[in-house]
C-alpha positions in Angstrom: 20.9 -3.6 2.4 21.2 0.3 1.3 24.5 1.7 0.6 25.4 5.0 2.2 26.4 8.3 -0.3 30.1 7.0 -0.8 29.4 3.8 -1.3 26.9 4.7 -3.5 29.4 7.2 -6.0 32.3 4.6 -5.3 30.3 1.5 -7.8 28.9 4.6 -10.7 30.7 4.3 -13.8 30.9 7.6 -16.0 31.6 8.5 -19.6 33.9 11.4 -19.7 34.2 13.2 -23.3 37.3 16.1 -23.3 39.1 16.9 -26.5 41.1 19.7 -24.5 43.4 16.7 -23.1 44.9 19.1 -20.1 41.5 20.0 -19.1 40.6 16.0 -19.9 43.4 15.3 -17.2 42.9 17.0 -14.8 39.3 16.2 -14.6 39.5 12.7 -14.6 41.7 12.5 -12.7 39.3 14.3 -10.0 36.5 12.0 -10.8 38.2 8.9 -10.6 38.6 9.5 -6.8 34.9 9.6 -6.4 33.7 7.2 -9.0 34.5 3.1 -9.5 35.5 4.4 -13.7 35.7 6.8 -15.7 35.8 6.4 -19.3 37.6 8.8 -21.2 37.8 9.8 -24.7 38.6 12.7 -26.2 35.9 13.0 -29.6 32.8 11.4 -30.0 34.5 8.1 -32.1 33.5 5.5 -31.0 31.6 6.8 -28.0 27.7 5.9 -28.4 29.3 2.4 -29.4 30.8 1.8 -26.8 28.4 2.9 -25.3 25.4 0.7 -27.0 27.9 -1.7 -25.9 28.3 -1.0 -21.8 24.7 0.9 -21.6 23.7 -1.2 -18.2 27.0 -0.4 -16.4 26.8 3.2 -17.4 25.4 6.1 -15.0 26.4 9.3 -15.9 27.4 11.3 -19.4 29.9 14.3 -19.2 30.2 15.9 -22.7 32.1 19.0 -24.1 29.8 20.8 -26.5 32.5 20.7 -29.0 33.5 17.6 -30.1 34.9 17.8 -33.2 34.6 19.8 -37.1 30.8 19.2 -37.6 29.7 17.3 -34.3 28.6 18.4 -31.2 27.7 16.9 -27.7 24.2 17.2 -28.4 24.2 15.5 -31.0 25.5 13.1 -28.7 22.6 13.0 -26.4 21.0 13.0 -29.1 21.7 9.5 -29.6 21.8 8.9 -25.8 17.9 9.7 -25.6 16.8 7.4 -28.3 18.1 4.6 -26.7 17.5 6.0 -22.7 15.9 9.2 -21.3 17.2 9.1 -17.9 20.4 8.5 -17.6 22.1 12.2 -16.4 24.3 13.1 -19.1 26.1 16.9 -18.4 27.4 19.1 -20.9 30.3 21.6 -21.0 30.2 24.9 -23.0 32.6 27.9 -24.2 30.1 29.4 -25.1 26.6 30.2 -24.1 24.1 29.5 -27.2 20.4 30.0 -26.6 19.9 27.9 -29.7 21.7 24.4 -28.5 21.0 25.5 -24.9 17.4 25.2 -25.5 17.9 22.2 -27.8 19.8 20.9 -25.0 16.9 21.1 -22.9 14.6 19.2 -25.4 16.1 16.4 -25.1 16.1 16.6 -21.2 19.8 17.5 -20.4 20.6 17.0 -16.5 22.6 20.3 -16.6 24.5 22.9 -18.5 27.7 24.1 -17.4 29.7 27.1 -19.0 33.7 27.3 -19.1 36.0 27.6 -18.2 35.0 25.2 -16.1 36.7 25.3 -12.3 36.3 22.0 -9.9 33.8 22.4 -7.8 31.3 23.6 -10.1 32.1 20.4 -12.4 31.7 18.3 -8.7 28.7 19.8 -7.3 26.7 19.5 -10.3 27.9 15.7 -9.9 27.1 15.5 -6.4 23.4 16.7 -7.3 23.2 14.1 -10.1 24.3 11.4 -7.9 22.5 12.7 -4.6 19.4 11.8 -6.7 20.4 8.9 -8.3 20.9 7.5 -4.7 17.6 8.9 -3.0 15.9 7.0 -6.0 17.5 3.5 -5.1 17.3 4.4 -1.7 13.5 4.6 -1.6 13.0 2.2 -4.1 14.9 -0.5 -1.5 12.7 1.0 1.1 10.0 0.1 -0.4 11.0 -3.2 -1.6 11.6 -3.6 2.4 8.2 -2.9 3.2 6.6 -5.0 0.3 8.4 -7.7 2.0 7.4 -7.2 5.4 3.6 -6.6 4.0 4.1 -10.1 2.6 5.2 -11.5 5.9 2.4 -9.7 8.2 -0.4 -10.6 5.1 0.1 -14.1 6.6 -0.1 -13.6 10.1 -2.2 -10.8 10.9 -5.4 -8.6 10.3 -3.9 -6.6 7.0 -5.8 -3.8 5.4 -4.8 -0.7 2.9 -6.4 2.6 2.1 -5.3 5.3 0.0 -5.3 9.1 0.6 -8.7 9.5 0.7 -9.6 7.3 3.7 -10.9 4.7 0.8 -10.0 0.7 1.6 -8.3 -0.6 -1.3 -7.2 -3.8 0.0 -8.3 -6.4 2.9 -6.4 -9.5 3.7 -7.9 -12.9 4.5 -8.0 -12.7 8.0 -9.1 -8.6 7.5 -12.6 -10.4 6.2 -13.1 -13.3 8.6 -12.7 -11.2 11.7 -15.0 -8.6 10.5 -17.2 -11.0 8.4 -17.5 -9.0 5.2 -16.6 -9.8 1.7 -14.0 -8.3 0.0 -16.4 -6.1 -2.1 -18.4 -4.8 0.6 -15.4 -3.1 2.2 -13.3 -1.8 -0.9 -13.9 1.5 -1.8 -15.4 2.4 1.5 -14.3 5.0 4.5 -11.9 3.2 6.8 -15.0 4.4 9.4 -17.4 1.7 8.2 -15.0 -0.6 10.2 -13.5 1.6 12.6 -16.5 3.0 15.6 -13.9 5.0 17.1 -14.2 8.9 15.5 -11.4 10.1 17.8 -8.6 7.5 17.6 -9.6 7.8 13.8 -9.1 11.1 13.7 -6.0 10.2 15.8 -4.7 8.2 13.3 -5.0 10.2 10.1 -3.5 12.9 11.8 -0.2 11.7 13.2 -0.2 9.4 9.3 -0.9 12.7 7.9 2.5 13.8 9.5 4.4 11.1 8.2 4.7 8.7 11.5 3.6 5.8 12.7 0.5 5.3 14.7 0.0 2.4 17.4 -2.7 1.5 19.9 -5.8 -0.2 20.8 -8.9 0.0 18.4 -12.5 -0.8 18.4 -14.3 -1.8 15.6 -17.4 -2.9 14.6 -18.0 -5.9 12.5 -20.5 -6.3 9.5 -23.1 -8.0 12.4 -22.5 -4.8 14.6 -20.7 -6.8 16.9 -17.8 -4.6 18.5 -13.9 -6.1 18.4 -10.7 -4.8 19.4 -7.3 -4.7 17.3 -3.9 -3.2 18.2 -3.3 -1.7 15.6 -0.1 -0.4 13.5 -0.6 2.7 10.8 1.9 2.8 8.4 2.2 5.4 6.1 3.7 4.7 2.6 4.4 7.1 -0.4 4.2 6.5 -4.5 
């Protein structure tokens, strides 16, 4: 099951670090309306330890650049990146320093927001990050569903896979039994080795190149040059 955007967001947990109590309370209330939990810190003290203990349950970190004397948000980002290279991390700052920006970019900062910060600016950034995470999850779930379907179909149907160059990369036992080929004789060969209908093959390629599924009857040619027909379903996938 794939969650909707709102359901997905409502399950995410956020660490929010802001030294200004008024700003912190304001944005904490806004973030709590969207996310499952918002863990508020007014300094870097204990933040990294908390992250280490709960890293599998943290989905986003939002940190002020200037935390306390001698400690910056980039310093925390650097520590986090030693543990997790992909965790979304937003830095907010009142002063745009090109050296700090470059440093943050090298550490794969997700966004760099300039204060004074409006609610819309922060929420737009958070929304963009969450949308990306949501689509990644949706894609992963879709691919898993396709793999599950493939496993079932593989047991009861003639199955083959091809790459973007129309070269055969996989055939199942039923395919080999019907075509009389050995697996070594078809792997890495063009699909027209089997499909003996140029017009239909071109129609298939045109259809799947647009991301659409093709279905229909296809004339094939076995190893011993005997024609046989199959009702074919071709599903394009992206990896």
